N, C-alpha and C positions, 0 to 999 in steps of 0.2 A: 175670458173669451178662450186664453189659454187654458186656464184650470176645467174651463165647462169640457174643452177637448180632451183634457188628460182624464177627467171622470168618465167620457164617452168611451176614452179607449179601454180604460180598467175595466169597465162594464163588460167590454166586447172581449177582452182578456178570458174572463171569468166564464163567461158563459162558454168560448173556444174551448175552455179548461173542461167543464163540465159535458158537453158533447163529446170531446177526446176521452175522459174517463167513460163515458156510456159507452162508448165503441169499443174501448178497451175491456170493457168489464163483460160485452157481452161476444167478444171474439173466441172466449176460450174458456173460462170460467164456465161461463151456465152451458151452453152444448156439452160440454163434458158430464156436467151432472145429470142432463137431460139425458143422456146418452146413456149412459152408466143406470139410468133411474128404468129408462125404457126398456134395457136389457132382462134389468132382473124381473122388472114387472110383464114384461112380454112372456118370459121363461116360465113365471107363476101361472100365465092364463094358459098357455099350450099345453104347460105338464100336467094341472088338476081339467084342462079339458080332453084329454086325452088317454088321464086314466080310468082303466077300466080293468076286470080280472074276472074271470071266469073259471069256478071250481064246481068239482062234481066231490060229494059227501057220502058218506052213507047215513042215512037218517034213522034207518029202522031195520030191523033182519026177522023175516019169520021162516023159523026152521032155520037151515042154516043158508037160506038165500038171501042175501043184504038188498035193501032197496036203497037206491040211489036217488039223489035228486041233485040238478044243476042248477047253483046259484051264480049270480051275475051280482058286482060289485062296481057301480059306477057314480061319477059324480050326479049326473042328472037325479039320483035318488034322493039326495040331501039338497034341500033347500040354502042352507048358510053355502054349500059348495057352489052352485048358481049363481049366489050374490057376488061369490069369490069370485069366479070366472069373469063377473060382468063387472065389477068395479075394479079389478086389475086390467082387465080390455079396455075400460074407459081409460084410466091412467095411461096405458100406454099410447091412446090415441093421443090426449092432451100432451105429453112430452112428444109425441112425433109432429104434432101439430106448432108448438113451441119452438122445436128446431129450425122448423122453418121461417118461424115469425122470425126468432133470433136473427136469421140474414137477410131476410124481406121485409118485414113489418116497422123494422127500426126506422128505416127509409121516409114511412108515414108516422113516425110518431109525435104527438100533439102537447108539448106540455107533461110530459112524461106519462098519459094517460094508458099509453101500452103497460106500462108498468102496475098502476093499479087494475088494470084486466086482469092480468097475468096474476098477479098478488091473490086475488079473489079465486080464480078459477084453480091455480096451485094449493089454496086452504081447502076448496071444496073437493080436490082430489086425495089431498091427506084426509079428509074424515071421511071418505069413500073405503082406501084403503086401507084404513087402522080400523073401521068398522068390519071389513071385508076378510081382513086376517083373524081378526080376533075372532070371529064367528068360526071361522074353520079350525082356530085353533081348540079352540072350545069343542067343535064336533071331533074334532080326530083326538084330542084327550078321551073322550067316551069310548071311541073305537076302540082306543089303545087300550083302557083300564075299563071298562065297562061303569055301572052303579049300583052297586050292591044294596042301595037302599030303594031305589026303585027297579029295581030287579031287572034292569038291563044289561045284559051280555054283550061283554067285549066281542069284537070282529076281527082284530089284527091277528090273532092267533091262526085264523083259517083263511084271509085276506093278506099277506104279508108284502107283497107288490104295491096291493093297490095302496096301503098303510106308510110303504116309503115312499112313493113317488108322491102321495098327498104332502106327506111330511116334508119334502124335499120345495115343492110348491110354497110350502107355507112360510119357510125358512127364504125363499126367492122374494116373498111377497113382503115380508119384514125387513129385507135389506132395503126394498125399492121405496117403504114407507122411511124408512130411515134417510134416504138419502132425498125425499121428497121434500121432510122436513129440513133439513140441509137448505136445500133450494129455495124455500120459502123464506126462513131465516135472512139468508143472503139478500132474497128480494125488499125485504123490510128495510134491512140498512142501508140497500140501494135507494132505496124510495125517499128514506132520510136523509142520505148526501146529497140528493138532487133537490131537496128544500132548504136543504142548509143551502147550497151553493144557491139556488134561487135567490132566497132572503140575501144573501151578501151580494149578491149582482143587483139587488135590488135597490140596497139602499146605498149604493154607491153614489158620493156627489158626481 
């Protein structure tokens, strides 16, 4: 009877340790990472979404009279930039919700199920931000250097402000992507620790 009682007490101690570590983990590490990620992705979203430039250039000259045309550069003109804004906006919303979940949802966690759901959503957002930032970077390089083989002219020599703002948004998005990868890696490590502690608790006599 004494041995059985000691075994139950040991199991309770391990389980309490598991809960304590889970709370400590959620108290500062993940909120900080998610807050930084949110700041990076929301900055990328807003900068690209508000990125536009209007410029008047001379397209021809008739005699001594220059013919001018007003051109606009907007992110809506490029599908890759539109996808970039959507991807980073969704990632920002995801991290905002996860910040709330970190303080509220943990009270309703069931056998680590919340970590599984969050881990899957994190992986989805890593894929979204990665594809959005990569496609935008490709279009940015094309706008900066053009493509002589396809005879596509560069535009960044005419729309410097538009290109510099877009470059800043892409850099912010890649920073957010790096932070999301770190967050996902920590989630995987946390899940492994939860399983390890759970197995120890299960085999204690």
